[in-house]
C-alpha positions, -999 to +999 in steps of 0.1 A: +814-111-041+782-105-023+770-091+010+743-104+032+717-081+046+693-090+074+660-071+071+639-060+101+616-089+095+645-114+100+649-124+064+683-124+048+690-111+013+721-112-008+733-082-029+763-076-050+792-059-034+791-022-041+753-021-040+741+013-024+714+018+001+692+031-027+698+000-048+686-022-020+656-001-011+645-002-049+648-039-048+622-040-020+598-016-038+596+017-058+574+033-032+599+026-005+628+038-025+609+071-032+602+077+006+638+066+016+662+093+028+690+071+042+696+035+053+709+020+085+736-008+086+741-023+121+726+009+135+749+033+116+731+058+093+744+059+058+736+080+027+715+064+001+742+068-025+770+053-004+780+017-013+772-006+016+807-014+032+797-049+047+771-074+055+748-067+085+714-057+099+699-034+072+669-009+074+655+018+051+650+051+068+620+069+054+612+106+056+584+104+081+605+086+109+624+104+136+657+094+119+643+105+086+632+139+100+666+143+116+683+139+082+659+163+066+666+189+093+703+184+091+702+189+054+680+220+059+707+234+082+734+230+054+710+247+028+705+275+052+744+279+057+748+279+021+722+306+016+738+328+043+773+325+028+758+334-007+739+365+007+764+380+032+800+387+021+826+376+047+801+356+066+816+329+088+796+298+100+801+276+131+778+247+138+744+237+126+728+206+141+693+191+138+675+195+170+640+184+183+615+195+156+640+217+138+675+228+133+697+258+138+731+273+125+753+299+141+769+326+120+790+357+123+780+385+099+792+414+122+757+423+133+723+406+143+700+393+116+667+412+112+633+401+099+642+411+063+674+391+064+655+360+074+630+365+046+659+369+021+676+337+035+644+317+032+640+329-004+676+319-012+670+284+004+639+279-018+661+286-049+687+261-038+660+236-032+645+242-067+680+238-081+680+201-068+717+202-061+731+167-051+747+163-018+781+144-022+802+129+006+840+134+005+868+124+028+899+146+033+930+144+055+930+168+084+958+191+067+937+192+036+904+200+055+923+228+074+932+243+040+898+239+027+883+259+056+913+283+060+888+313+058+865+298+083+879+302+118+852+282+136+855+253+113+893+253+116+890+254+154+866+224+153+890+204+131+920+213+154+903+206+187+886+172+182+895+137+172+893+128+137+869+101+147+844+128+158+844+144+122+846+115+101+867+086+112+903+073+111+928+098+099+903+116+076+874+140+082+843+140+061+828+170+043+795+173+023+795+193-010+766+206-030+779+227-060+801+255-047+792+249-010+811+226+013+806+219+050+824+198+076+800+170+085+796+134+093+762+131+075+742+115+062+721+139+042+692+139+017+702+127-018+697+162-031+684+197-020+654+191-041+641+164-015+636+193+011+598+195+007+588+218+036+609+242+057+604+275+075+628+299+094+615+308+128+637+333+146+672+344+153+690+350+186+725+356+200+745+327+210+781+325+223+807+304+204+811+272+223+785+285+248+813+306+264+804+341+274+841+350+269+841+340+233+825+356+201+788+363+202+773+346+171+739+349+156+718+317+156+690+312+132+664+286+142+643+268+115+621+237+112+617+212+083+593+184+078+585+157+053+554+175+039+536+208+039+509+193+059+533+182+086+549+217+086+515+234+089+506+212+118+538+220+135+534+258+130+499+256+145+515+237+176+540+265+178+512+290+179+493+270+205+526+268+225+529+306+223+493+309+236+503+287+265+536+303+273+538+303+311+555+337+312+526+353+294+499+335+313+518+340+346+514+377+341+477+375+328+466+353+357+486+375+383+507+344+394+543+355+393+567+379+375+603+383+368+613+419+380+646+430+363+657+444+395+660+408+409+684+396+382+681+369+354+664+336+364+647+348+395+609+351+401+586+366+426+552+350+434+521+370+436+493+361+461+475+338+436+508+322+425+519+318+461+487+301+469+490+277+439+526+270+450+514+263+485+486+238+473+513+219+454+537+219+483+511+208+508+501+179+485+538+170+483+543+171+521+510+152+527+518+125+501+553+120+513+543+116+548+517+090+539+545+070+521+570+068+550+592+098+544+605+120+571+606+157+566+639+175+572+651+211+566+685+224+558+703+258+553+709+276+521+747+279+525+776+258+538+814+258+540+832+252+507+848+221+523+814+203+523+813+206+485+849+195+482+840+163+501+809+157+479+829+163+448+807+191+436+837+216+435+856+191+413+827+181+390+800+209+392+819+241+400+807+259+369+771+255+379+777+269+414+777+306+424+810+320+435+821+316+471+816+341+499+845+347+524+830+347+560+842+337+595+878+348+593+885+338+557+863+306+556+847+302+522+809+296+520+789+284+491+752+285+482+740+251+478+733+238+443+719+205+457+705+192+490+722+159+491+753+167+512+730+181+539+709+150+540+740+129+542+750+150+573+716+142+589+722+105+583+757+108+598+746+127+628+744+094+648+751+057+645+725+039+622+713+003+623+700-019+595+667-018+613+663+019+603+669+012+566+655+022+542+657+058+557+637+082+535+644+120+540+624+145+522+628+184+519+614+211+499+649+226+496+658+258+478+689+255+457+709+280+436+726+272+404+746+295+381+727+290+348+741+309+319+720+339+308+715+323+274+696+293+288+675+310+315+639+306+305+613+318+330+604+292+356+616+264+333+653+272+338+658+294+369+687+303+390+670+298+423+644+272+427+629+247+453+632+209+447+609+183+461+641+164+470+644+132+487+675+110+497+670+074+506+696+054+525+692+016+520+711-017+522+723-029+488+698-058+490+670-033+493+678-013+462+656-033+437+624-031+458+631+005+467+635+015+431+603-003+420+584+014+448+599+047+438+588+044+402+553+034+413+553+065+436+565+088+409+539+077+384+511+080+409+521+116+417+523+126+381+490+111+373+475+130+402+485+163+383+469+151+352+498+134+332+492+101+316+519+096+289+552+085+302+587+077+288+621+074+305+658+076+298+684+055+315+715+076+318+747+056+322+783+062+333+798+094+320+835+100+313+841+118+345+828+098+375+834+087+411+832+052+425+841+017+413+831+003+379+815-027+395+793-004+417+782+014+385+773-018+368+752-029+398+734+005+399+726+005+362+713-031+364+690-022+393+676+008+374+671-011+343+653-039+361+629-013+378+621+001+345+613-032+329+592-044+359+572-011+357+568-016+319+579+019+313+593+025+278+628+038+280+659+047+260+696+044+269+713+078+274+748+066+271+773+086+293+746+110+305+747+100+341+757+123+369+793+120+381+783+101+413+757+077+396+735+065+369+698+077+368+664+074+354+647+105+340+610+102+336+595+123+309+558+133+303+539+145+273+517+175+278+483+184+263+499+195+230+523+166+228+555+182+241+579+161+260+591+173+294+617+158+317+603+158+352+613+131+377+647+118+384+659+086+403+696+082+408+715+054+425+746+066+442+775+044+455+800+072+455+787+097+481+783+071+510+820+064+504+830+101+502+813+107+535+823+073+550+786+065+558+780+032+577+753+012+594+754-016+619+743-049+601+724-078+616+756-096+625+770-064+640+795-056+612+799-022+598+785-019+563+781+009+537+747+020+527+736+028+491+720+062+485+692+070+461+687+107+450+650+113+440+631+144+429+595+138+415+586+173+403+621+183+397+616+218+410+584+235+422+590+265+399+596+243+368+567+221+377+543+251+380+556+264+346+549+230+329+514+228+346+505+264+334+513+254+299+498+219+301+465+234+314+468+267+294+462+283+329+428+265+333+439+244+363+417+215+375+395+228+404+415+212+431+447+231+420+431+266+411+441+293+435+405+306+434+379+279+429+348+301+431+342+336+421+311+352+437+294+380+416+268+402+433+245+418+408+244+451+428+258+465+460+227+455+480+236+418+472+271+420+486+263+411+522+244+380+510+275+371+487+297+373+517+275+349+537+275+325+508+313+328+505+317+321+542+297+289+537+318+278+509+350+285+528+338+265+557+334+236+533+371+241+524+366+259+490+388+290+481+365+319+472+366+355+461+337+379+463+340+406+433+329+438+450+342+460+423+320+489+410+315+471+376+286+457+357+277+420+362+290+413+327+324+427+334+327+408+366+318+376+349+343+382+321+369+389+348+363+356+364+364+338+330+396+356+321+413+343+353+400+308+344+380+304+376+363+270+377+330+282+391+312+315+390+282+321+413+259+351+405+235+364+432+206+388+428+174+398+444+156+364+440+187+346+454+187+367+485+150+360+490+152+323+483+187+313+496+199+304+461+227+312+436+232+311+398+260+287+389+281+287+358+310+261+356+341+268+334+333+256+299+296+258+303+278+283+281+247+288+302+241+297+339+219+275+360+196+296+381+180+291+415+203+263+429+201+261+467+232+271+485+237+236+502+234+218+469+259+242+453+283+236+481+281+197+478+286+200+440+315+223+442+331+205+471+330+172+451+344+190+419+373+205+438+382+174+459+421+169+458+433+135+444+443+122+478 
């Protein structure tokens, strides 16, 4: 008996039944077999040592691919769990997945881990790697698996609370064993622990079991693993660079914003420079939307709970909403987690004709979401934030063109802020949803067509759509290669039905519009946080809160500096005169620290000749004796906004 395997190049190869993935890889070449960590059969990942169960599309997974790195990191998580259980008597372990660029595992040892613990764990992991223990896959019945993990309460809860198919398949669950360590897992894994070439533990933090604040608080250890020491070193350097760019640190250093503990978790206050930066971004957003046929609206921050019942949020999103407030003789009100029901009410405020569609409503609307304390992260994951939110009401026949225009608009805006590397996810129908299956299929098809027409690379995120519609999430990569999800475009057939929205058609029948939810920056707060990290605080001149710092050499030059500043301000430039009783060197260093795009120094000769000394950010030397008018022209051109 033989099986037929179709290779990526389309060629078909026969192999004896029972051949393993490693056998097939070796038949292709010794170098490929050495680099292999797993194989794919019809898209399913399998261990190298596992006999191939059938014919199908075959691919070797090597260590330097994303799938390969995922397997490396998943194996590293198992090795870390083995090390922790070896070192800490009575330790229990929960879950340990591979994640982007790394892995983690959750443990309960009765106390937090400290730095010495992490060092010991890493040393024990190195011993396990040197021992080159084989990973072996086993299948067990659920009762047998429960007995195997009888002293591990988190593992037994997993087995008891999920389908067998989620932990192995059929009536059995799979475990992986290396020597005396066994873990519940679907795999695949590296052939042996010795194949883990480069790993490092990064930090530990508290994490609630199942993400529930009412359950056990566990201790999560994060680590990273790569296919080579070189790849690991490069990643550690990227981590260090990311730390240098952390928006929370730079926000403090640049005096942009802060997070006073008196406010509560996930809430920021904006200092004058940060407030100005935010205003520049919001003004750009208003100006750009108005020039693209949007109409600006404004809505309140709270509404009766009944509105959220009609929209479905209280059924599908209640955990993300703040608790209700009882007002107006026992009427419950809720702070808004989203702006869409308010925009729906504006649409519904009077009869609508097909001649008005598409109707594009835009708001910089502040919303409030009850993010768990464990996921709040500066401006990037806040509890109160302002969305550049739009809702577009259109005829079904207009959806294709509207989505295409929206994608073009989205990419234009992101490019204006300096992003050029884009990817997308198309999120499809989740398990819990509203609306008809046929409507979902139409919406997903329209979104897919828009992506393909735009030539935007995308992946399918199966089941990740919102409860009221599928969506496109646009991702960007920043200056150090990190991927950020920013813009969202979402087709919604459900809410127009929930609120009985109608319009008069050309033949005077009553038809239901389709609704598109759309946010480009996502939230102003998060967008600022991403921009701070993307630019490391050195914003392009058009975005910089202060574009020009004027430095008088001595007090007698202050009056002249103020006159130059007035001329710059009249040309639309944002200017500060540093009148502090400091040396010129200290003033220049201060301007450089605040990453000001241009520094002008004025002294005796400048007062006499009507000139300035100019140093642009990044230049090592100052240009002396430049006429003020020439300087204004140069700086105005440098600081011109994109549109």
